[in-house]
NUMILUM-182634 format. One line per field, with one value per residue (C-alpha): x, y, z; residue in three letters. Coordinates in steps of 0.2 Angstrom, whole numbers, plus 2048, in hexadecimal, padded with zeros to 3 digits. Last residue first. Example, Ala and Ser with C-alpha at 12.3 -4.5 7.8 and 13.67 -1.06 7.14 Angstrom:
<recs>
east <- 844|83E
north <- 7FB|7EA
up <- 824|827
res <- SER|ALA
</recs>
This chain:
<recs>
east <- 71B|727|721|723|735|739|731|73C|74C|747|744|756|760|767|767|775|771|780|776|769|777|77F|77D|780|76F|768|771|766|756|75C|763|752|749|754|753|740|734|729|720|725|737|73A|731|73C|74B|746|742|753|75C|753|756|769|76B|76B|77D|783|785|775|77B|78B|780|774|783|78B|779|777|789|786|775|77C|789|79B|7A8|7B6|7C9|7D7|7D6|7E3|7F3|7FE|806|800
north <- 8E7|8DB|8CC|8D6|8DA|8C7|8C3|8D0|8C8|8B7|8BD|8C5|8B7|8AE|8BE|8C5|8D4|8E1|8EF|8ED|8F2|8E9|8D7|8C6|8BF|8C1|8D2|8D8|8D4|8DD|8EC|8EF|8EC|8F9|905|905|8FF|90E|904|911|911|8FF|8FD|90B|902|8F2|8FA|903|8F3|8E9|8F7|8F7|8E5|8D7|8D1|8C1|8B1|8AA|8AC|8A2|894|894|893|884|87B|87D|877|867|864|865|858|85D|854|84C|84D|841|838|82A|826|819|811|800
up <- 89F|8A7|89C|88C|891|894|884|87B|884|87F|86D|86C|874|865|85B|866|871|873|86C|87B|888|897|890|899|896|8A7|8A7|899|8A3|8B3|8AA|8A1|8B1|8BA|8AB|8AD|8A0|89A|88D|87F|885|885|875|86D|874|86C|85B|85B|85F|852|845|849|847|854|858|84F|85A|854|841|845|84C|83D|831|83B|83B|829|825|830|828|817|81C|81F|814|81C|819|81D|80C|80A|802|80B|7FC|800
res <- LYS|LYS|ALA|LYS|PHE|ASP|ASP|VAL|ILE|ASN|MET|TYR|ASP|LYS|ILE|LYS|ILE|GLU|ASP|THR|LYS|LYS|TYR|GLY|TYR|GLN|ASN|LEU|ILE|LEU|ASP|VAL|ILE|GLU|LYS|SER|ILE|ASN|ASN|ASN|SER|ILE|SER|LEU|ASN|LEU|SER|GLU|VAL|MET|LYS|LYS|ASP|ILE|LYS|LYS|GLU|ASN|ASP|GLN|GLN|GLN|ILE|ALA|ASN|ALA|VAL|GLU|GLU|PHE|SER|ALA|ILE|SER|THR|ASP|ILE|GLY|PHE|GLY|ALA|MET
</recs>
């Protein structure tokens, strides 16, 4: 035997799709989402203390730090605090 072989592997469609989804979840929300969330907080008179409490639960200090993966949970938390 010559000792030649293939040492590489090919990712399946599902593996690639999962990797892309994981990368997207780690991205921060866009400017429009931040502005919309901030406007909603203001319009619903949610106190700074409540905002800080909710953001701190997810490891954030400001709304422009929020990652896509946490956005809907944070929005739901704000709705529950109204």
